[in-house]
C-alpha positions in Angstrom: 173.1 65.4 120.1 169.7 65.1 118.4 167.8 66.5 121.3 170.2 69.5 121.6 169.8 70.1 117.8 166.0 70.2 118.2 166.2 72.6 121.2 168.5 74.9 119.3 166.2 74.8 116.2 163.1 75.6 118.3 164.8 78.6 119.9 166.0 79.9 116.5 162.5 79.6 115.0 161.0 81.6 117.9 163.7 84.3 117.8 163.2 84.8 114.0 159.5 85.6 114.7 158.4 84.3 111.4 156.1 81.5 112.7 152.6 81.5 114.0 151.7 81.2 117.7 150.5 77.7 117.1 153.8 76.7 115.5 155.7 78.4 118.3 153.9 76.3 120.9 154.6 73.1 118.8 158.3 74.1 118.8 158.4 74.6 122.6 156.6 71.3 123.1 159.1 69.5 120.8 162.0 71.1 122.7 160.5 70.1 126.1 159.9 66.5 124.8 163.5 66.4 123.5 164.9 67.5 126.9 162.8 65.0 128.8 163.8 62.2 126.4 167.5 63.2 126.8 167.2 63.0 130.5 165.5 59.7 130.4 168.1 58.2 128.1 171.0 59.5 130.2 169.4 58.1 133.4 168.6 61.4 135.2 165.1 60.4 135.9 
């Protein structure tokens, strides 16, 4: 649940276009980390 919320939040921030490039990269990195963490926790990797 938490990882999905982070991913949705990152996508929303990018779509609004009101953040800097650096912040956008940070959001993408956070989303990627969340997805990786979710997979690790669910035993996919």
